C-alpha positions as CSV (number, residue, x, y, z in Angstrom):
1,M,4.1,7.5,-40.4
2,T,4.0,4.1,-38.8
3,T,0.6,2.7,-37.8
4,T,1.3,3.5,-34.0
5,A,3.4,6.6,-34.5
6,A,0.2,8.8,-34.9
7,S,-1.6,7.2,-32.1
8,S,0.9,6.5,-29.5
9,H,2.9,9.8,-29.1
10,H,0.5,10.6,-26.1
11,L,0.8,7.4,-24.4
12,S,2.2,6.8,-21.0
13,P,5.8,5.8,-20.9
14,A,5.1,3.7,-17.8
15,F,4.4,0.5,-19.7
16,P,5.1,-2.4,-19.4
17,G,5.7,-1.6,-15.7
18,R,2.4,-0.1,-14.4
19,A,0.7,1.7,-17.2
20,P,-2.6,3.5,-16.4
21,W,-5.7,1.4,-17.4
22,G,-6.1,1.7,-21.1
23,T,-2.8,3.1,-21.9
24,A,0.6,1.8,-23.0
25,S,3.6,3.5,-24.6
26,K,3.7,0.8,-27.3
27,L,1.4,-1.9,-28.7
28,R,1.6,-5.5,-27.9
29,A,2.1,-8.0,-30.7
30,W,-1.7,-8.8,-30.9
31,Q,-2.6,-5.0,-30.8
32,Q,-0.2,-4.3,-33.7
33,G,-1.6,-7.3,-35.7
34,A,-5.2,-6.2,-35.1
35,M,-4.4,-2.5,-36.1
36,E,-2.5,-3.6,-39.3
37,K,-5.4,-5.9,-40.3
38,Y,-7.9,-3.1,-39.7
39,I,-6.0,-0.3,-41.6
40,Q,-5.3,-2.8,-44.6
41,E,-9.1,-3.8,-44.8
42,Q,-10.7,-0.6,-43.6
43,P,-14.0,-2.5,-42.8
44,R,-17.2,-0.6,-41.5
45,D,-17.7,-3.2,-38.8
46,F,-14.7,-5.0,-37.0
47,L,-15.1,-7.5,-34.0
48,A,-12.1,-7.9,-31.9
49,V,-12.3,-10.8,-29.2
50,A,-9.5,-10.6,-26.8
51,T,-9.3,-12.2,-23.4
52,P,-10.0,-9.9,-20.2
53,G,-6.7,-8.2,-19.3
54,A,-5.1,-8.3,-22.6
55,G,-5.5,-4.6,-23.6
56,K,-8.7,-4.2,-25.6
57,T,-9.0,-0.6,-24.4
58,T,-5.5,0.4,-25.6
59,F,-6.2,-1.3,-29.0
60,A,-9.4,0.5,-29.4
61,L,-8.2,4.0,-28.2
62,T,-5.1,3.6,-30.5
63,L,-7.4,2.9,-33.5
64,A,-9.8,5.6,-32.6
65,S,-6.6,8.1,-32.7
66,W,-5.6,7.0,-35.9
67,L,-9.1,7.3,-37.5
68,L,-9.4,10.8,-36.1
69,H,-5.9,11.8,-37.2
70,H,-6.7,10.5,-40.8
71,H,-10.0,12.2,-40.9
72,V,-11.7,9.0,-41.5
73,V,-14.2,9.8,-38.5
74,Q,-14.8,13.3,-36.8
75,Q,-16.0,12.0,-33.4
76,V,-16.1,9.0,-31.0
77,T,-19.1,7.3,-29.2
78,V,-18.0,4.7,-26.6
79,V,-20.8,2.3,-25.2
80,A,-19.9,0.6,-22.1
81,P,-21.8,-1.8,-19.8
82,T,-21.7,0.0,-16.6
83,E,-21.5,3.5,-15.4
84,H,-18.0,2.8,-13.8
85,L,-16.5,1.6,-17.1
86,K,-18.0,4.5,-18.9
87,K,-16.0,6.7,-16.7
88,Q,-12.9,4.6,-17.0
89,W,-13.1,4.8,-20.7
90,A,-13.4,8.7,-20.6
91,E,-10.3,8.7,-18.2
92,A,-8.3,6.4,-20.4
93,A,-9.1,8.4,-23.7
94,A,-8.2,11.6,-22.0
95,R,-4.7,10.2,-21.3
96,I,-4.0,10.0,-25.3
97,G,-5.7,13.2,-26.0
98,I,-9.2,12.0,-26.8
99,K,-11.9,13.9,-24.7
100,L,-14.9,12.0,-24.0
101,D,-18.0,13.5,-22.0
102,P,-19.0,10.5,-19.7
103,E,-21.9,12.7,-18.2
104,Y,-23.6,13.5,-21.6
105,S,-27.4,13.3,-21.7
106,A,-28.8,15.4,-24.4
107,G,-28.3,18.6,-26.6
108,P,-25.2,19.6,-28.3
109,L,-21.8,18.4,-27.2
110,G,-19.2,20.9,-25.8
111,K,-16.7,22.1,-28.5
112,D,-13.8,20.6,-26.3
113,Y,-15.0,17.0,-26.6
114,H,-14.2,14.5,-29.2
115,G,-17.2,12.4,-28.4
116,V,-19.2,10.8,-25.5
117,A,-19.0,7.7,-23.3
118,V,-22.5,6.2,-22.5
119,T,-24.1,2.9,-21.3
120,Y,-26.1,0.3,-23.2
121,A,-28.8,1.2,-20.9
122,G,-28.7,4.7,-21.7
123,V,-28.7,4.1,-25.4
124,G,-31.7,1.9,-24.8
125,V,-33.6,4.8,-23.4
126,R,-32.7,7.4,-26.1
127,P,-31.8,5.7,-29.1
128,M,-32.8,8.5,-31.6
129,L,-30.7,11.1,-29.6
130,H,-27.7,9.0,-30.5
131,R,-28.7,8.3,-33.9
132,N,-29.1,12.0,-34.7
133,R,-25.5,12.5,-33.4
134,V,-24.0,9.9,-35.6
135,E,-25.9,11.1,-38.7
136,Q,-24.7,14.7,-38.1
137,R,-20.9,13.8,-38.1
138,K,-18.8,10.9,-39.1
139,T,-18.6,8.8,-36.0
140,L,-16.6,5.8,-34.8
141,V,-18.8,3.8,-32.3
142,I,-16.8,1.7,-30.0
143,L,-19.2,-1.1,-28.4
144,D,-17.4,-2.5,-25.4
145,E,-18.2,-6.0,-24.2
146,I,-20.9,-6.1,-26.9
147,H,-22.4,-9.3,-25.9
148,H,-24.4,-6.9,-23.5
149,A,-26.1,-5.6,-26.5
150,G,-28.0,-9.0,-26.5
151,D,-29.0,-8.8,-23.0
152,S,-32.6,-7.8,-23.9
153,K,-34.6,-7.2,-27.1
154,S,-34.9,-3.5,-26.5
155,W,-31.2,-2.9,-26.0
156,G,-30.2,-4.7,-29.1
157,E,-32.8,-2.9,-31.0
158,A,-31.8,0.4,-29.5
159,C,-28.3,-0.2,-30.6
160,L,-29.3,-1.1,-34.2
161,E,-31.6,2.0,-34.4
162,A,-28.8,4.4,-32.8
163,F,-25.7,3.2,-34.7
164,E,-26.9,1.7,-38.0
165,P,-25.8,5.0,-39.7
166,A,-22.4,5.1,-38.0
167,T,-19.3,5.6,-40.4
168,R,-17.4,2.9,-38.5
169,R,-18.1,0.5,-35.6
170,L,-15.6,-1.5,-33.5
171,A,-17.1,-4.2,-31.4
172,L,-14.9,-5.5,-28.4
173,T,-15.4,-8.5,-26.1
174,G,-13.5,-10.8,-24.0
175,T,-16.5,-13.1,-23.9
176,P,-18.1,-13.5,-27.2
177,F,-20.5,-16.4,-26.2
178,R,-23.8,-16.0,-24.6
179,S,-25.9,-18.7,-22.8
180,D,-29.0,-17.8,-24.9
181,T,-29.6,-17.3,-28.6
182,N,-30.1,-13.5,-28.7
183,P,-28.3,-12.1,-31.7
184,I,-25.7,-9.5,-31.1
185,P,-26.0,-6.3,-33.2
186,F,-23.4,-5.5,-35.8
187,V,-21.8,-9.2,-35.3
188,T,-21.4,-11.5,-38.3
189,Y,-22.8,-15.1,-38.0
190,E,-21.4,-17.7,-40.2
191,E,-23.0,-21.3,-40.6
192,G,-20.8,-24.2,-39.7
193,N,-20.8,-27.8,-41.2
194,D,-23.4,-28.7,-38.3
195,G,-25.8,-26.2,-39.5
196,I,-25.3,-23.9,-36.5
197,R,-24.6,-20.2,-37.0
198,R,-21.7,-18.9,-34.8
199,S,-20.3,-15.5,-34.3
200,A,-17.2,-14.7,-36.6
201,A,-14.4,-12.5,-35.1
202,D,-12.2,-10.4,-37.2
203,Y,-9.4,-10.8,-34.9
204,T,-9.2,-13.0,-31.9
205,Y,-6.6,-13.2,-29.0
206,G,-7.6,-16.0,-26.6
207,Y,-6.3,-16.6,-23.1
208,G,-4.1,-19.5,-24.1
209,N,-2.2,-17.0,-26.4
210,A,-2.1,-14.2,-23.8
211,L,-0.8,-16.6,-21.1
212,A,1.9,-17.8,-23.8
213,D,2.9,-14.1,-24.3
214,H,3.0,-13.4,-20.6
215,V,0.4,-10.7,-21.0
216,V,-2.0,-12.3,-18.5
217,R,-1.6,-14.4,-15.2
218,P,-2.0,-17.9,-14.9
219,V,-4.9,-18.9,-12.6
220,I,-4.7,-21.5,-10.0
221,F,-8.1,-22.6,-8.9
222,L,-8.4,-24.0,-5.4
223,S,-11.5,-26.0,-4.9
224,Y,-13.3,-26.7,-1.4
225,S,-15.7,-29.4,-0.8
226,G,-17.3,-30.4,2.6
227,N,-20.3,-31.7,4.2
228,M,-23.5,-29.4,3.9
229,R,-26.9,-29.9,6.0
230,W,-30.0,-28.0,5.2
231,R,-33.8,-28.2,5.9
232,T,-36.2,-27.9,3.0
233,K,-39.6,-26.2,2.7
234,A,-41.3,-29.4,3.6
235,G,-39.3,-29.7,6.8
236,D,-37.0,-32.6,5.7
237,E,-33.4,-32.5,6.8
238,I,-31.0,-33.2,4.1
239,A,-27.0,-33.9,4.3
240,A,-25.0,-34.2,1.2
241,R,-21.4,-33.6,0.3
242,L,-20.5,-30.7,-2.0
243,G,-19.4,-32.0,-5.3
244,E,-21.2,-35.4,-5.3
245,P,-23.8,-36.5,-7.7
246,M,-27.1,-34.8,-7.0
247,T,-30.3,-33.3,-8.7
248,K,-30.0,-29.9,-9.8
249,D,-32.3,-28.6,-7.0
250,A,-30.2,-30.4,-4.5
251,V,-26.9,-29.0,-6.0
252,S,-28.5,-25.6,-5.8
253,Q,-29.3,-26.0,-2.1
254,A,-26.0,-27.5,-1.0
255,W,-24.2,-24.7,-2.9
256,R,-26.2,-22.1,-1.2
257,T,-25.6,-23.7,2.2
258,A,-21.9,-23.6,1.6
259,L,-22.1,-19.8,1.0
260,D,-24.2,-19.1,4.0
261,P,-22.1,-16.7,6.1
262,R,-23.4,-18.2,9.3
263,G,-22.0,-21.8,8.5
264,E,-18.2,-22.8,8.8
265,W,-17.6,-23.2,5.0
266,M,-17.4,-19.5,4.1
267,P,-15.2,-18.5,7.3
268,S,-12.8,-21.4,6.4
269,V,-12.5,-20.4,2.9
270,L,-12.0,-16.7,3.5
271,R,-9.4,-17.6,6.1
272,A,-7.5,-19.8,3.5
273,A,-7.8,-17.1,0.8
274,D,-6.3,-14.5,3.2
275,Q,-3.5,-16.8,4.0
276,R,-2.9,-17.1,0.1
277,L,-3.1,-13.3,-0.1
278,T,-0.5,-13.0,2.4
279,E,1.9,-15.3,0.6
280,V,1.1,-13.5,-2.6
281,R,1.9,-10.2,-1.2
282,K,5.5,-11.3,-0.3
283,A,6.2,-10.9,-4.0
284,I,3.4,-8.5,-4.9
285,P,3.2,-6.0,-2.0
286,D,0.0,-4.2,-3.0
287,A,-1.8,-7.5,-4.1
288,G,-5.6,-7.4,-3.4
289,A,-8.4,-9.7,-3.1
290,L,-12.0,-9.9,-4.1
291,V,-15.1,-11.8,-3.0
292,I,-17.8,-11.9,-5.6
293,A,-21.1,-12.3,-3.6
294,S,-24.7,-13.2,-4.7
295,D,-26.4,-10.2,-2.9
296,Q,-26.1,-7.3,-0.8
297,D,-26.8,-9.2,2.6
298,S,-24.3,-11.8,1.9
299,A,-21.7,-9.0,0.8
300,R,-22.1,-7.2,4.0
301,A,-21.8,-10.5,6.0
302,Y,-18.6,-11.5,4.3
303,A,-17.1,-8.1,5.0
304,K,-18.0,-8.6,8.5
305,L,-16.3,-12.1,8.5
306,I,-13.3,-10.6,6.8
307,R,-12.9,-8.0,9.6
308,E,-13.1,-10.8,12.2
309,I,-10.5,-12.9,10.5
310,T,-8.0,-10.1,9.4
311,G,-8.7,-7.1,11.9
312,S,-9.1,-5.0,8.8
313,R,-12.2,-3.8,7.1
314,A,-13.2,-4.7,3.5
315,T,-14.2,-2.3,0.9
316,V,-18.0,-3.2,0.1
317,V,-19.1,-2.4,-3.5
318,L,-23.0,-2.7,-4.2
319,S,-24.1,-2.4,-7.7
320,D,-26.9,0.1,-6.8
321,D,-25.0,2.3,-4.7
322,A,-24.2,5.8,-5.9
323,G,-20.8,5.8,-4.6
324,A,-19.8,2.3,-6.1
325,S,-17.5,3.8,-8.6
326,S,-15.6,6.0,-6.2
327,R,-14.9,3.1,-3.9
328,I,-13.6,0.9,-6.6
329,D,-11.2,3.8,-7.6
330,E,-10.2,4.2,-4.1
331,F,-9.4,0.6,-3.6
332,S,-7.6,0.5,-6.7
333,G,-5.1,3.2,-5.6
334,N,-4.6,2.1,-2.1
335,N,-3.0,-0.8,-0.3
336,D,-6.1,-2.5,1.4
337,R,-6.3,-6.2,1.3
338,W,-10.0,-7.0,0.7
339,M,-13.0,-5.8,-1.5
340,V,-16.4,-7.6,-1.7
341,A,-18.7,-6.9,-4.7
342,V,-22.1,-7.9,-5.8
343,R,-22.9,-9.9,-9.1
344,M,-22.1,-7.8,-12.4
345,V,-20.1,-5.2,-10.4
346,S,-17.4,-7.7,-11.2
347,E,-17.2,-6.9,-14.8
348,G,-16.7,-3.2,-14.1
349,V,-13.9,-3.9,-11.3
350,D,-10.8,-3.3,-13.3
351,V,-8.3,-3.1,-10.5
352,P,-5.0,-4.7,-11.8
353,R,-3.7,-5.4,-8.2
354,L,-6.5,-8.1,-7.7
355,A,-4.5,-11.4,-7.3
356,V,-6.9,-13.5,-5.2
357,G,-10.7,-14.2,-5.7
358,V,-13.2,-16.0,-3.9
359,Y,-16.3,-17.1,-6.3
360,A,-19.1,-16.9,-3.6
361,T,-22.1,-16.6,-6.0
362,T,-24.5,-19.3,-7.2
363,I,-24.4,-18.0,-10.8
364,S,-23.1,-20.8,-13.0
365,T,-23.2,-19.5,-16.7
366,P,-19.8,-19.8,-18.5
367,L,-20.2,-16.2,-19.6
368,F,-20.3,-14.9,-15.8
369,F,-17.6,-17.3,-14.8
370,A,-15.2,-15.9,-17.5
371,Q,-16.0,-12.2,-16.7
372,A,-15.5,-12.9,-13.0
373,V,-12.2,-14.7,-13.4
374,G,-11.2,-12.1,-15.8
375,R,-10.9,-9.6,-12.8
376,F,-7.8,-11.3,-11.6
377,V,-5.7,-12.0,-14.8
378,R,-4.6,-8.6,-15.8
379,S,-0.8,-8.8,-15.6
380,R,1.4,-5.9,-14.7
381,R,4.8,-7.7,-14.8
382,R,6.1,-11.0,-15.8
383,G,5.6,-14.0,-13.3
384,E,2.5,-12.9,-11.4
385,T,0.1,-15.5,-10.7
386,A,-3.8,-15.3,-9.8
387,S,-5.6,-17.6,-7.2
388,V,-9.2,-18.2,-7.3
389,F,-11.0,-20.1,-4.7
390,L,-14.2,-22.2,-5.8
391,P,-16.8,-24.4,-4.2
392,T,-16.5,-28.0,-5.6
393,V,-19.6,-27.7,-8.1
394,P,-19.2,-29.7,-11.3
395,D,-20.2,-26.7,-13.6
396,L,-17.5,-24.5,-11.9
397,L,-14.8,-27.1,-12.0
398,T,-15.7,-27.8,-15.8
399,F,-15.2,-23.9,-16.5
400,A,-12.0,-23.8,-14.7
401,N,-10.6,-26.7,-16.5
402,E,-11.6,-25.0,-19.9
403,M,-10.1,-21.5,-19.2
404,E,-8.2,-21.8,-22.7
405,V,-11.3,-23.0,-24.6
406,E,-12.3,-20.4,-27.1
407,R,-16.0,-20.2,-27.8
408,D,-18.0,-18.2,-30.2
409,H,-21.7,-17.2,-29.8
410,A,-24.3,-19.7,-31.3
411,L,-27.4,-18.4,-32.8
412,D,-29.0,-21.9,-32.9
413,K,-29.1,-24.5,-30.1
414,P,-27.4,-27.7,-30.8
415,K,-29.6,-30.8,-30.9
416,K,-28.1,-33.2,-28.7
417,E,-29.1,-36.7,-27.7
418,G,-28.4,-38.1,-24.2
419,E,-25.8,-36.1,-22.6
420,E,-26.8,-32.6,-21.8
421,D,-24.8,-29.6,-23.2
422,P,-23.2,-27.7,-20.2
423,Y,-23.3,-24.4,-22.1
424,A,-27.0,-24.7,-23.0
425,E,-27.9,-22.9,-19.8
426,S,-31.5,-21.6,-19.2
427,E,-32.3,-18.1,-20.3
428,K,-33.4,-17.5,-16.7
429,E,-29.9,-18.2,-15.5
430,M,-28.4,-15.7,-18.1
431,E,-31.0,-13.1,-17.0
432,E,-29.8,-13.7,-13.4
433,A,-26.3,-13.1,-14.1
434,N,-26.8,-9.9,-16.0
435,K,-29.0,-8.2,-13.3
436,E,-27.4,-4.9,-12.4
437,Q,-29.5,-4.3,-9.4
438,D,-30.0,-6.8,-6.5
439,E,-33.5,-7.3,-6.6
440,D,-35.4,-10.3,-5.2
441,T,-35.2,-12.9,-7.8
442,G,-37.8,-15.2,-6.4
443,E,-35.2,-17.9,-6.1
444,Q,-35.9,-17.9,-2.1
445,E,-39.4,-19.0,-2.9
446,Q,-38.6,-21.6,-5.5
447,F,-35.8,-23.3,-3.5
448,S,-37.0,-22.4,-0.1
449,F,-34.7,-24.1,2.5
450,E,-32.9,-23.3,5.6
451,A,-29.1,-23.7,5.8
452,L,-28.3,-25.6,8.9
453,E,-24.6,-26.3,9.0
454,S,-21.5,-26.5,6.7
455,E,-17.9,-27.4,6.8
456,A,-15.1,-26.9,4.4
457,V,-12.7,-29.3,3.1
458,F,-9.7,-28.6,0.9
459,D,-10.3,-30.7,-2.3
460,R,-7.9,-30.2,-5.0
461,V,-6.1,-27.6,-7.2
462,L,-7.0,-27.2,-10.8
463,Y,-4.1,-25.6,-13.1
464,D,-3.8,-25.8,-16.8
465,G,-6.4,-28.7,-17.4
466,A,-4.9,-31.0,-14.6
467,E,-5.8,-31.6,-11.1
468,F,-3.4,-31.8,-8.1
469,G,-3.6,-32.7,-4.5
470,M,-6.0,-34.8,-2.3
471,Q,-8.5,-33.7,0.3
472,A,-7.3,-32.3,3.6
473,H,-8.8,-30.6,6.6
474,P,-8.5,-26.7,6.7
475,G,-5.5,-25.7,8.7
476,S,-3.5,-28.9,7.9
477,A,-0.1,-29.2,6.6
478,E,-1.4,-30.5,3.4
479,E,-3.7,-27.4,2.8
480,Q,-0.9,-25.1,3.8
481,D,1.5,-26.5,1.2
482,Y,-0.9,-25.3,-1.5
483,L,-1.7,-22.0,-0.1
484,G,2.0,-21.3,0.5
485,I,2.9,-21.4,-3.4
486,P,4.8,-18.3,-4.3
487,G,3.0,-15.5,-6.0
488,L,5.7,-14.8,-8.6
489,L,6.3,-17.8,-10.9
490,E,6.4,-18.7,-14.5
491,P,3.5,-20.8,-15.7
492,D,5.8,-24.0,-16.0
493,Q,7.2,-23.3,-12.7
494,V,3.6,-23.4,-11.3
495,Q,3.1,-26.9,-12.9
496,M,6.4,-28.2,-11.4
497,L,5.7,-26.8,-7.9
498,L,2.2,-28.3,-7.8
499,Q,3.6,-31.7,-9.0
500,K,6.0,-31.4,-6.1
501,R,3.5,-30.4,-3.6
502,Q,1.4,-33.4,-4.6
503,A,4.3,-35.9,-4.4
504,R,5.2,-34.7,-1.1
505,Q,1.5,-34.8,0.2
506,I,1.3,-38.6,-1.2
507,A,4.7,-39.3,0.6
508,H,3.7,-37.7,3.9
509,S,0.3,-39.6,4.0
510,R,2.1,-43.0,3.1
511,K,4.0,-42.6,6.6
512,K,0.8,-42.3,8.6
513,P,-1.6,-45.2,9.4
514,D,-5.0,-44.6,7.7
515,E,-6.6,-43.8,11.0
516,E,-4.0,-41.1,11.7
517,A,-3.9,-39.6,8.3
518,D,-5.5,-36.2,7.8
519,L,-6.6,-36.9,4.4
520,L,-10.2,-37.6,3.9
521,E,-9.6,-39.8,0.7
522,L,-7.3,-42.8,1.1
523,P,-5.1,-44.5,-0.2
524,A,-3.4,-41.6,-1.6
525,E,-1.4,-43.4,-4.2
526,R,-4.7,-43.9,-6.1
527,R,-4.9,-40.3,-6.9
528,P,-2.1,-39.4,-9.5
529,V,-2.3,-36.4,-11.9
530,V,-5.0,-37.0,-14.3
531,S,-6.4,-34.3,-16.7
532,H,-10.0,-33.3,-16.2
533,K,-10.8,-34.5,-19.7
534,E,-9.5,-37.9,-18.6
535,M,-11.6,-38.0,-15.4
536,M,-14.6,-37.0,-17.4
537,E,-14.1,-39.8,-19.9
538,L,-13.6,-42.3,-17.0
539,R,-16.7,-41.2,-15.0
540,K,-18.7,-41.5,-18.5
541,Q,-17.4,-45.1,-19.0
542,L,-18.4,-46.1,-15.5
543,N,-21.9,-44.6,-16.0
544,T,-22.2,-46.3,-19.4
545,M,-21.2,-49.8,-17.8
546,V,-23.5,-49.3,-14.9
547,G,-26.3,-48.4,-17.3
548,A,-25.6,-51.7,-19.2
549,Y,-25.7,-53.8,-16.1
550,V,-28.8,-52.2,-14.8
551,H,-30.6,-53.5,-18.0
552,Q,-29.0,-57.0,-17.4
553,S,-29.7,-57.2,-13.7
554,G,-32.7,-55.0,-13.3
555,K,-31.3,-53.3,-10.1
556,P,-31.7,-49.5,-9.9
557,H,-28.7,-47.2,-10.8
558,G,-28.3,-46.2,-7.2
559,V,-28.0,-49.6,-5.8
560,V,-25.5,-50.6,-8.4
561,H,-23.3,-47.5,-7.5
562,T,-23.7,-48.2,-3.8
563,E,-22.6,-51.8,-4.2
564,L,-19.6,-50.7,-6.2
565,R,-18.8,-48.2,-3.5
566,R,-19.2,-50.9,-0.7
567,V,-17.1,-53.4,-2.6
568,C,-14.4,-51.2,-4.0
569,G,-14.5,-48.6,-1.2
570,G,-13.9,-44.9,-1.7
571,P,-16.3,-41.7,-2.2
572,P,-19.0,-41.2,-4.8
573,S,-18.1,-41.1,-8.4
574,A,-17.8,-37.3,-8.6
575,E,-15.1,-37.2,-6.1
576,A,-13.5,-40.7,-6.9
577,T,-9.8,-40.8,-8.1
578,A,-9.0,-42.2,-11.4
579,G,-7.6,-45.5,-9.7
580,Q,-10.9,-45.8,-8.0
581,L,-13.0,-45.2,-11.1
582,R,-11.0,-47.9,-13.1
583,Q,-11.4,-50.3,-10.3
584,R,-15.1,-49.9,-10.3
585,I,-15.2,-50.2,-14.0
586,A,-13.4,-53.6,-13.9
587,K,-15.7,-54.7,-11.3
588,V,-19.0,-54.0,-12.8
589,Q,-17.4,-55.6,-16.1
590,E,-16.8,-58.7,-14.0
591,W,-20.4,-58.8,-12.7
592,A,-21.8,-58.4,-16.1
593,T,-19.7,-61.3,-17.6
594,R,-20.8,-63.5,-14.8
595,M,-24.3,-63.1,-15.7
596,R,-24.0,-64.2,-19.4
């Protein structure tokens, strides 16, 4: 009997068309490879890291079926992050003949069941109940998205207490890194040459590999900037452009101003996203869109805007709503266009038809961003693309450009001099991202302000580490060119089309006098395709040169940057093109040379 023969005879024959969530008629290459490694080594603990949408559930249930069939274990316990995912696990397991009770709370399990599906929170409340169960019978414990076991000290301790006696433990995650240093139970940490202990996976299947195998969709990120104006608690009115260099507080306030449903930024971006959805649905008729909101009030306001823009209602999913799970299921099975979800509900939203997203939350941890984008990458057939709309916020653009970077969870914070580590986020931000309820976070008091007005400007497209396009007004031909990219393309075709769109945009702008051009950043020929890494290096080089000149001249940094903009032209450094940055570097070098 082959590895999969004993475990896949119950599986749906629909794969690779539209197999139900968590089922497939045959294993993908990475699933087969992980199975073979597990069966060869027979480890007690096994950590599988696979990008969202790659099929972790199918792998885990196939392995569970094999272990049950060969009497290695007698029962299965699945631990999931949310109530909705707990039920999805039970439904997926039932389709391959494994019956899990998703409503189990106490006492003996019914004879018809092979095990239970519970949440991390449930284990945290009664760890000894689950310990007794795994002590009585040989148990496989599947820990889904195991990074959640590090969310709080009590959850981690409860998992250790409950499942330490388990016969086998299978840990799954698509995002093995955390922004804090809380250890994750049953995960092995190995010390690197730099002295930092990092999580060690037994099998890894990253987004880059999955994209090459056509297992996940390529993601096109559409970034929107714009002018923001708000009033501070002290009564001062501040105006700033989203994306330009600011203090952390100012970035937060400009970002929140953009997401205010009463301004013009959100309606413009939702309108653009709906146009993108219409284009995608020409090739994927049932494609859906999701707005990830910060709180309940915003979610309801966004749903109202969507109704005004499209004429159709949006499904609203709130994390503390008892009917959230059924609404997700209903949306998954119908043909509606839009859904709005709050915070961590995004991790429980496994709706394969989601192809367009709007990131309308101020959470800026790499963990949450990866989980949120993971809602859109689940591929059903070859050639599908995903589109995610973002505000032009430096952290988000960095995460978008590093989609294929594989990171491990570090137990020790790196000691860095000078430059700040973008992944060394505060524990407070991580706690914010992991809230299941939408309680008052106190953020309003800390950054008290009043959003006055906002406008949206199409900024750029980010794809595969490169940036395309130039700034344009919403509704312009330049913006429409990018919104109209077909929804069914191979990854290399996406790259080629984006290059063509950019060339056409540059050619179009050259034909117009500057005063008539719709672009907000001129001249166009100074914005070639430059990788995100190259742009970061240019900005870093400019800042270094300015810093050196500051020491020579005694002038403040801000004065030097302002003078460079006056002499060379163009926007702030964060929005400047590669050509503009090089021009400023040459100019400040010239100034420094004259002073010697």
